[in-house]
C-alpha positions in Angstrom: -35.4 -7.9 92.3 -37.6 -5.2 94.0 -39.1 -5.3 97.4 -42.3 -3.3 98.1 -43.5 -2.4 101.6 -47.1 -1.4 102.0 -48.3 -0.1 105.4 -51.9 -0.4 104.2 -54.5 1.9 105.7 -57.1 -0.7 106.9 -60.0 1.8 106.6 -59.8 5.0 104.5 -56.6 6.5 105.9 -53.4 6.9 103.8 -50.9 4.1 103.3 -47.1 4.2 103.6 -45.2 2.8 100.6 -41.6 1.9 100.2 -39.6 0.4 97.3 -36.2 -1.2 97.7 -34.2 -2.6 94.8 -31.5 -5.2 95.1 -28.5 -3.8 93.1 -25.1 -5.5 93.2 -26.1 -7.4 96.3 -27.2 -4.3 98.2 -30.7 -3.0 98.9 -31.1 0.6 97.6 -34.0 2.8 98.8 -35.5 4.1 95.6 -38.9 5.5 96.8 -40.7 6.3 100.0 -44.2 7.6 99.6 -47.7 7.9 101.0 -50.9 7.5 99.0 -54.6 7.7 100.0 -56.8 5.7 97.6 -56.3 2.0 96.8 -56.3 2.8 93.1 -53.4 5.2 93.7 -51.5 2.6 95.7 -51.9 0.1 92.9 -50.8 2.7 90.3 -47.7 3.4 92.3 -46.9 -0.4 92.5 -47.5 -0.8 88.7 -45.1 2.1 88.1 -42.3 0.6 90.1 -42.9 -3.1 89.2 -43.7 -3.5 85.5 -45.6 -6.5 84.2 -43.6 -9.8 84.7 -40.8 -8.0 86.6 -39.8 -9.9 89.7 -40.8 -8.4 93.1 -42.0 -9.3 96.5 -44.7 -7.2 98.1 -45.0 -7.2 101.9 -48.3 -5.9 103.2 -49.0 -4.9 106.8 -52.7 -5.9 106.7 -54.7 -9.2 106.8 -55.1 -10.0 103.1 -56.2 -13.6 103.8 -59.1 -13.9 106.2 -60.7 -17.4 106.0 -62.7 -17.1 109.3 -66.1 -15.5 109.5 -65.7 -14.7 113.2 -63.1 -14.6 116.0 -59.4 -14.5 115.3 -57.1 -16.1 112.7 -54.5 -18.6 113.7 -51.6 -16.2 112.9 -53.3 -13.5 115.1 -53.4 -15.9 118.0 -49.8 -17.0 117.5 -48.5 -13.4 117.6 -50.0 -13.1 121.1 -48.5 -16.5 122.1 -45.0 -15.7 120.9 -44.8 -11.9 121.1 -47.4 -11.0 123.7 -44.7 -10.5 126.3 -43.2 -7.8 124.0 -46.7 -6.1 123.6 -46.6 -7.2 120.0 -49.7 -9.3 119.6 -51.8 -8.2 116.5 -55.4 -7.1 116.1 -57.8 -10.0 115.4 -59.1 -10.3 111.9 -62.3 -11.9 110.7 -64.7 -11.5 107.7 -67.3 -9.5 109.7 -65.0 -6.7 110.7 -65.3 -3.4 108.8 -61.8 -3.5 107.3 -62.0 -7.1 106.0 -63.4 -6.4 102.5 -60.8 -3.6 101.9 -57.7 -5.7 103.0 -58.9 -8.9 101.3 -59.6 -7.1 98.0 -56.1 -5.6 98.1 -54.6 -9.0 98.3 -56.8 -10.1 95.4 -55.7 -7.1 93.3 -52.1 -8.1 93.9 -52.9 -11.7 92.9 -54.5 -10.5 89.7 -51.1 -8.9 88.9 -49.4 -12.2 89.4 -48.2 -11.7 93.0 -48.8 -15.1 94.5 -48.9 -15.6 98.3 -45.6 -17.0 99.5 -45.8 -18.4 103.0 -43.2 -20.8 101.7 -40.3 -19.7 99.4 -37.1 -21.0 97.9 -34.6 -18.4 99.0 -33.2 -16.0 96.3 -35.5 -17.3 93.6 -36.9 -14.4 91.4 -40.6 -14.3 91.0 -43.7 -12.2 91.8 -44.8 -12.8 95.4 -46.8 -11.2 98.2 -46.7 -11.8 102.0 -48.4 -10.5 105.1 -46.1 -8.9 107.6 -46.5 -7.2 111.0 -43.9 -4.4 111.9 -44.1 -4.6 115.7 -42.7 -8.2 116.2 -40.4 -7.6 113.2 -38.9 -4.5 114.9 -38.6 -6.4 118.2 -36.6 -9.2 116.5 -34.6 -7.1 114.1 -33.3 -4.8 116.7 -33.2 -7.1 119.8 -35.8 -5.1 121.8 -37.4 -6.1 125.1 -40.7 -4.5 124.0 -42.2 -2.8 121.0 -41.5 0.9 120.3 -44.8 2.6 121.3 -45.0 5.3 118.5 -48.6 4.6 117.6 -50.5 5.6 120.7 -50.1 8.1 123.6 -48.9 11.7 123.8 -47.4 13.2 120.7 -44.2 14.0 122.5 -43.8 10.4 123.7 -44.7 9.0 120.3 -42.1 11.2 118.7 -39.3 10.0 121.0 -40.2 6.4 120.1 -40.3 7.2 116.4 -36.8 8.8 116.7 -35.6 5.5 118.2 -37.1 3.6 115.2 -35.3 5.9 112.8 -32.0 5.5 114.6 -32.3 1.7 114.6 -33.1 1.7 110.9 -30.1 3.9 109.9 -27.6 2.4 112.4 -28.5 -1.3 112.4 -30.1 -2.4 109.1 -27.0 -1.4 107.1 -25.1 -3.9 109.1 -27.3 -6.8 108.2 -27.4 -9.1 105.1 -28.8 -8.0 102.7 -27.3 -4.6 103.4 -29.6 -1.6 103.3 -28.3 1.5 101.6 -30.6 4.4 102.5 -29.2 7.2 100.4 -30.8 10.6 100.9 -34.5 9.8 100.6 -34.9 9.1 104.3 -35.0 12.4 106.3 -33.8 12.6 109.9 -36.3 15.3 110.7 -39.0 13.8 112.9 -41.9 16.2 113.0 -43.7 17.6 116.1 -47.4 17.7 115.0 -49.7 14.8 115.1 -50.6 14.6 111.4 -47.0 15.0 110.2 -45.9 12.5 112.8 -48.4 9.9 111.5 -47.2 10.4 107.9 -43.6 9.7 109.1 -44.8 6.7 111.0 -46.5 5.3 107.9 -43.4 5.7 105.8 -41.0 4.1 108.4 -43.5 1.2 108.8 -43.5 0.7 105.1 -39.7 0.7 105.0 -39.7 -2.1 107.7 -42.2 -4.0 105.6 -40.0 -3.7 102.5 -37.0 -4.8 104.5 -38.8 -7.8 105.9 -39.8 -8.7 102.3 -36.2 -8.6 101.3 -35.1 -10.6 104.3 -37.7 -13.3 103.6 -36.7 -13.6 100.0 -32.9 -13.6 100.8 -33.0 -16.1 103.7 -36.3 -17.9 103.5 -37.2 -20.1 106.5 -33.6 -20.3 107.6 -33.9 -16.9 109.3 -37.6 -16.2 109.4 -40.7 -17.4 111.2 -44.0 -18.1 109.5 -47.0 -18.0 111.8 -49.9 -19.8 110.0 -50.2 -20.9 106.4 -52.0 -20.2 103.1 -55.2 -21.8 104.5 -55.3 -20.1 107.8 -53.7 -16.8 106.9 -50.0 -16.2 107.8 -47.6 -13.6 109.0 -43.8 -13.6 108.1 -41.5 -12.4 110.9 -37.7 -12.3 110.9 -36.1 -14.4 113.6 -34.0 -12.5 116.1 -31.1 -11.6 113.8 -28.6 -10.2 116.3 -27.2 -13.6 117.0 -26.5 -14.0 113.2 -25.4 -10.5 112.2 -23.8 -8.5 115.0 
């Protein structure tokens, strides 16, 4: 079973891509990439997940947007449950500029047999896709009191927050179940310039997405929250795992 994380660029910016593979009960990091065009992202996915091969794809973008205006139910629920952590998500509706791009990406995945999975039977092979949101996932996975603010602000401050995220990934995720084995694909060199820092951010976000995909498939609703549903749009978020794992 493979787990794909897509930190999708909502407009025309590049997207972070991660592929994890479950081998002998452990997650192996097999690729960590960044692509610009949607066509290139889909080609990358097709290369790693052949036709009829089981995989779960976790996308950090609203791929289901039923509402013409306002906010979706899952968007509102992130503010309700994670607002105190500064982890409420951006509202999505059909009239916003990014909507066509993100909706069509979900449809492209559906055309490849990746069905939306706001409900799942744990550890059942198949071809699935889910929407995820790294900020609340990071808060719950690592037991934080607020999000890591590596997306906005001065480059020096963003870099320090990104270093924290890297350290949490390499020190904590290998202690969870399923175990994450990072190998040598993930560099510990966090860059200093804005463009390179953004590239690293995209890749680390995609790794979090892929791990959330694996965690959802492995544990299902036992250790995950689902905000919304197939009709309203939904976001899958791990429950706070420190009480289970550490």
